[in-house]
N, C-alpha and C positions, 0 to 999 in steps of 0.2 A: 501493500500500500503506497502510493506516496501524496503529500500533501505539499499543494504548492504554500509557499504562505508569501502575503503581499507584502514589503517594506514598511510600509505607513500600518500597517498594523502590528503589528511585533515589536516596532521599534518606537523608543521614546521621540518627543520630542528633542535635541540637541540643547543637551545642559551647558549653563556656561560654566566654561572653570575658573574662577579667582585669579586676575591677573599676580597675583601676592604664591598662589601655590602655582603658575605657568611659569613663574618665577626661582623657587624654587625648585622644582625639577630642569628645568634650563641651568642650572647654577651645577644640580646634584650633577648632569652628566656630562658638563665645562669640565667639573674636578675631577673626576676620572682620568688615566690615560688607554686601561683597561679595566673589561669589567663590567657590571652591569649593573639597572638602575632599576631597581619595583617599585613601582605603583598600586599602596593597597585601598582599596573600593570598600565602601560600605556605605550603603542604603545610599548608591549614588553618589556618597561627598566622595575626596580623597584624603584619608585621616594618615598615612604614612607615606613616607619615603624612604626605600631602604637604598644604600650604597653596599655592591659589592664591589672592591678593587683588589686586583689580580696584581699584581708585581714579581714583573716579566726581567730573570735573570739570564745575561747573556755572560759568557762567560770569557770573550774577548774584550768585552767592554769594562769589564773589569777588570782586566790587565790590563787594560791602556789608560786608567786611571793611576795605578800601580807605576807607574812608567813615568 
């Protein structure tokens, strides 16, 4: 059985994200070189922004710093 959903009936109207939250998300993305940013939403509201940064170790770069 297949059901065709009309996007108008399934999706709620676009919710506006406050500028302060948008800025926090952009700041989180800009602050890490490798990793991820996760946005946690409850009841349609952003409640948490999690940053996971990975530190990539390149042995050649470490040796160049010592020289």
